[in-house]
C-alpha positions as CSV (number, residue, x, y, z in Angstrom):
1,M,-190.8,216.4,-25.7
2,S,-191.4,220.0,-24.2
3,A,-189.3,221.8,-21.8
4,C,-191.9,221.2,-19.2
5,V,-192.0,217.3,-19.7
6,L,-188.6,217.0,-19.3
7,K,-188.4,219.2,-16.1
8,L,-191.0,217.0,-14.6
9,I,-189.0,213.7,-15.4
10,A,-186.0,215.5,-13.8
11,A,-187.8,216.5,-10.8
12,A,-189.3,212.8,-10.3
13,A,-185.7,211.3,-10.5
14,M,-184.3,214.1,-8.0
15,L,-187.2,213.1,-5.6
16,C,-186.2,209.4,-5.8
17,D,-182.5,210.3,-5.2
18,H,-183.1,212.3,-2.1
19,V,-185.8,209.9,-0.8
20,A,-183.2,207.1,-0.9
21,V,-180.9,209.6,1.2
22,T,-183.8,209.9,3.8
23,L,-184.8,206.5,3.9
24,Y,-181.7,204.6,4.0
25,P,-180.6,202.4,6.1
26,L,-183.4,202.3,8.3
27,W,-186.4,201.9,5.8
28,L,-184.3,200.9,2.7
29,G,-182.1,198.5,2.0
30,R,-178.8,198.7,0.0
31,A,-179.9,197.5,-3.5
32,G,-183.0,200.1,-3.4
33,Y,-180.6,202.9,-2.1
34,E,-178.1,202.5,-5.1
35,L,-180.8,202.1,-7.7
36,L,-182.8,205.1,-6.4
37,R,-179.6,207.1,-6.2
38,G,-178.8,206.3,-9.8
39,V,-181.9,207.2,-11.1
40,G,-181.2,210.5,-9.5
41,R,-178.4,211.1,-12.1
42,V,-180.9,212.0,-14.6
43,A,-181.9,215.0,-13.0
44,F,-178.9,217.5,-13.2
45,P,-178.1,217.2,-16.9
46,I,-181.4,218.2,-17.5
47,Y,-181.3,220.9,-15.6
48,A,-177.9,221.8,-16.5
49,F,-179.0,222.0,-20.0
50,F,-182.0,224.4,-19.4
51,I,-180.0,226.6,-17.8
52,A,-177.8,227.0,-20.9
53,V,-181.2,227.2,-22.8
54,G,-182.7,229.9,-20.5
55,Y,-179.6,232.1,-20.8
56,D,-180.5,232.5,-24.6
57,K,-184.1,232.7,-24.0
58,T,-184.3,235.0,-21.1
59,S,-185.1,238.6,-21.6
60,N,-183.4,239.5,-18.4
61,V,-180.1,237.6,-17.4
62,R,-179.7,239.7,-14.1
63,R,-183.1,238.8,-12.7
64,Y,-182.5,235.2,-13.9
65,L,-179.1,234.8,-11.7
66,T,-181.0,236.8,-8.9
67,R,-183.8,233.7,-8.7
68,L,-181.0,231.2,-9.0
69,T,-179.0,233.0,-6.1
70,A,-182.4,233.4,-3.9
71,L,-182.9,229.8,-4.2
72,A,-179.6,228.7,-3.3
73,L,-179.8,230.6,0.1
74,I,-183.5,229.4,0.7
75,S,-182.4,225.7,-0.1
76,Q,-179.2,225.3,2.0
77,V,-180.6,224.5,5.5
78,P,-183.0,222.0,3.8
79,F,-180.4,220.6,1.9
80,V,-178.1,220.0,4.8
81,L,-180.8,218.4,6.8
82,V,-181.3,215.6,4.3
83,F,-177.7,215.1,3.4
84,K,-176.3,215.3,7.0
85,R,-178.5,213.3,9.1
86,S,-178.5,214.5,12.8
87,V,-180.0,213.6,16.1
88,F,-181.8,216.1,18.1
89,S,-179.8,216.8,21.2
90,P,-181.1,219.5,23.3
91,G,-178.0,219.9,25.8
92,S,-175.4,220.2,22.9
93,P,-173.8,223.6,22.4
94,L,-174.1,226.0,19.4
95,T,-171.1,225.6,17.4
96,V,-170.0,228.2,14.5
97,S,-167.0,228.1,12.4
98,L,-165.8,229.3,8.7
99,T,-164.5,226.6,6.3
100,V,-162.3,229.6,4.8
101,A,-159.9,232.0,6.7
102,W,-162.3,234.6,7.9
103,P,-160.3,237.6,6.6
104,L,-160.1,236.1,3.2
105,A,-163.8,235.0,3.1
106,L,-165.0,238.6,4.1
107,V,-162.6,240.3,1.4
108,L,-163.8,237.9,-1.4
109,I,-167.5,238.4,-0.1
110,A,-167.2,242.2,0.0
111,F,-165.7,242.2,-3.7
112,V,-168.6,239.9,-5.0
113,A,-171.0,242.3,-3.3
114,A,-169.3,245.5,-4.6
115,V,-169.4,243.9,-8.4
116,W,-172.8,242.9,-8.0
117,L,-173.7,246.7,-7.1
118,L,-172.0,248.1,-9.8
119,T,-172.5,245.5,-12.6
120,V,-175.7,243.6,-11.7
121,R,-178.3,245.3,-9.7
122,R,-178.1,248.5,-7.7
123,D,-180.6,247.4,-5.0
124,G,-181.2,245.2,-2.0
125,S,-180.7,242.1,-4.1
126,V,-177.0,242.3,-3.3
127,L,-178.0,240.6,0.1
128,L,-178.7,237.4,-1.8
129,P,-175.2,236.6,-3.1
130,V,-173.6,237.9,0.2
131,L,-175.8,235.8,2.4
132,A,-175.6,232.7,0.1
133,L,-171.6,232.9,0.0
134,L,-171.6,233.2,4.1
135,L,-173.8,230.2,4.2
136,G,-171.4,228.4,1.8
137,V,-168.5,228.9,4.0
138,T,-170.2,228.2,7.4
139,E,-170.4,225.4,9.5
140,L,-173.4,225.5,11.9
141,K,-174.7,223.0,14.5
142,A,-177.4,223.7,17.2
143,A,-178.8,221.4,19.6
144,G,-176.8,218.4,17.9
145,I,-178.6,219.1,14.4
146,T,-176.0,220.2,11.5
147,L,-177.8,223.1,10.0
148,L,-174.9,224.4,7.6
149,T,-172.1,222.2,6.4
150,T,-169.5,222.6,3.6
151,E,-171.8,220.4,1.1
152,L,-173.9,222.9,-0.8
153,N,-177.2,222.8,-3.0
154,V,-177.2,222.6,-6.6
155,F,-178.6,225.8,-6.9
156,Y,-175.2,227.1,-6.2
157,T,-173.8,225.3,-9.2
158,L,-176.6,226.3,-11.5
159,A,-176.3,230.1,-10.5
160,L,-172.3,229.5,-11.2
161,G,-172.8,227.9,-14.4
162,L,-175.1,230.7,-15.5
163,A,-172.6,233.4,-14.3
164,C,-169.7,231.6,-16.4
165,V,-171.9,231.6,-19.3
166,S,-172.8,235.3,-19.0
167,V,-169.3,236.3,-18.7
168,L,-168.0,234.1,-21.5
169,D,-170.9,235.2,-23.8
170,R,-170.1,239.1,-23.1
171,A,-166.2,238.2,-23.7
172,L,-166.8,236.7,-27.0
173,K,-168.7,239.8,-28.2
174,P,-166.9,242.5,-30.1
175,E,-168.5,245.2,-28.6
176,R,-167.5,243.8,-25.0
177,D,-167.4,246.4,-22.2
178,L,-164.0,245.3,-20.3
179,R,-165.1,247.9,-17.7
180,A,-167.6,245.7,-16.5
181,L,-166.7,242.5,-18.0
182,L,-163.5,242.0,-16.2
183,P,-164.8,242.8,-12.5
184,Q,-167.5,240.3,-13.2
185,A,-165.1,237.5,-14.4
186,A,-162.9,237.9,-11.1
187,A,-166.2,237.9,-9.0
188,V,-166.8,234.6,-10.7
189,V,-163.3,233.4,-9.8
190,A,-164.0,234.5,-6.2
191,C,-167.1,232.5,-5.9
192,F,-165.3,229.5,-6.9
193,L,-162.6,230.1,-4.5
194,L,-165.1,230.5,-1.8
195,I,-166.9,227.5,-2.2
196,R,-164.1,225.4,-3.8
197,D,-165.4,222.1,-5.0
198,T,-168.1,221.9,-2.3
199,A,-171.3,222.5,-4.2
200,D,-173.2,219.8,-5.5
201,Y,-171.4,218.3,-8.9
202,R,-168.5,220.8,-8.0
203,Y,-166.9,222.7,-10.7
204,L,-168.1,220.0,-13.3
205,G,-171.3,220.8,-12.8
206,A,-170.7,224.4,-14.1
207,A,-168.6,223.1,-16.9
208,L,-171.6,221.0,-18.0
209,I,-173.7,224.0,-18.2
210,V,-170.8,226.0,-20.5
211,C,-170.5,223.0,-22.5
212,F,-174.1,222.9,-23.5
213,W,-174.2,226.4,-24.1
214,A,-171.2,226.2,-26.2
215,G,-172.8,223.6,-28.3
216,K,-176.2,225.3,-28.9
217,D,-177.9,224.5,-32.2
218,Q,-175.7,221.4,-32.4
219,R,-177.6,219.0,-30.3
220,L,-175.7,215.7,-31.1
221,S,-172.3,217.6,-30.3
222,Q,-174.3,218.6,-26.7
223,L,-175.1,215.2,-26.1
224,L,-171.7,213.6,-26.8
225,L,-170.2,216.2,-24.4
226,L,-172.7,215.0,-21.9
227,V,-171.7,211.3,-22.3
228,M,-167.9,212.6,-22.0
229,W,-168.9,214.4,-18.7
230,A,-170.7,211.5,-17.3
231,A,-167.6,209.4,-17.9
232,I,-165.4,211.8,-16.1
233,E,-168.0,212.3,-13.2
234,Y,-168.8,208.6,-12.8
235,L,-166.6,206.3,-14.0
236,L,-163.3,208.3,-13.4
237,G,-164.8,208.9,-9.9
238,G,-165.1,205.1,-9.1
239,M,-169.0,205.6,-8.5
240,Q,-171.6,202.8,-9.6
241,I,-171.8,202.1,-13.5
242,V,-175.5,202.6,-12.8
243,N,-174.9,206.2,-12.3
244,F,-173.1,206.6,-15.5
245,L,-175.9,204.7,-17.5
246,C,-178.6,207.0,-15.7
247,A,-176.7,210.2,-16.7
248,C,-176.5,208.8,-20.4
249,L,-180.3,208.2,-20.1
250,S,-180.6,212.2,-19.6
251,A,-178.9,212.4,-23.0
252,A,-181.3,210.1,-24.8
253,L,-184.1,212.1,-23.3
254,L,-182.6,215.5,-24.1
255,F,-182.4,214.1,-28.0
256,F,-186.0,214.5,-28.2
257,Y,-186.3,217.9,-26.8
258,N,-188.6,219.9,-29.4
259,G,-187.9,223.5,-28.6
260,E,-191.0,223.9,-26.9
261,R,-191.5,225.1,-23.5
262,G,-194.8,223.3,-22.9
263,K,-197.1,224.3,-19.9
264,D,-195.7,227.2,-17.8
265,L,-194.7,225.5,-14.5
266,R,-191.7,227.7,-13.5
267,R,-193.0,228.5,-10.2
268,F,-193.5,224.8,-9.3
269,F,-190.1,223.9,-10.5
270,Y,-188.4,226.6,-8.8
271,W,-190.1,225.9,-5.2
272,F,-190.3,222.3,-5.6
273,Y,-186.5,221.9,-4.8
274,P,-186.5,223.6,-1.3
275,V,-189.8,222.4,-0.1
276,H,-189.5,218.7,-0.9
277,L,-186.1,219.1,0.9
278,A,-187.6,220.9,3.7
279,V,-190.3,217.9,4.1
280,L,-187.8,215.3,3.8
281,G,-185.3,217.0,6.1
282,V,-187.9,217.0,8.9
283,L,-188.6,213.5,8.2
284,S,-185.0,212.7,8.4
285,L,-185.0,214.1,11.9
286,L,-188.0,212.1,13.0
287,I,-186.4,208.8,11.6
288,S,-183.1,209.7,13.5
289,A,-184.9,210.7,16.8
């Protein structure tokens, strides 16, 4: 199967997951909810796999990281609308708070911005990580609707995973430039401190991306690591066994990856996530009204 086909399967699985969250419990029973959410576990390993593949194939890692960061920023409010069901209440006050002590948050965000400007891109794109990290440590509620909270969308995880792979790859090369590498490694640590374990799939999600990259050219090793990851994520986490089995299904699907890109649907795959979340977020508000 080509990358395009696998990503379409992942997108469909993710849609099932998010539809289950939106429709439960008013329009969907418990059994249907658990089944659809289980199906959704197919998606992340496939996306994580192609972040690792994309790192080796991209001609511009900086631009790749910029896109993922931008999508993390764009997707956060729609993500919260889906996963934090709210009821519109015009008389409710606006409330804003930080989940991290603000002096620490500002220092860490300023440090990440400085590293971005000095070692990634010296342009206005620095606003993307700054705003994304600010959203990541902010809780915001307006008119009874939760717009920002501690739970962060999957693009935070994908961007962090890509950043980890980039730093590790450069660290392993004999010609590594420590003047750029050390600040970048520190910036990745700062990002982890800011969003802690609040991003979708938490630090384990970023770890899976690193495992896929470390096991490149060894497909069976990659898939074995995926099964081990799924056991840690779902079985040790006390979740439904269907989640573990569906994550293992993604390993079976990835086994048939043929190394081909297939049809170029990059724009569709990038925009599918925030757009479908926005639609489901509005639907969630209508259901709750």
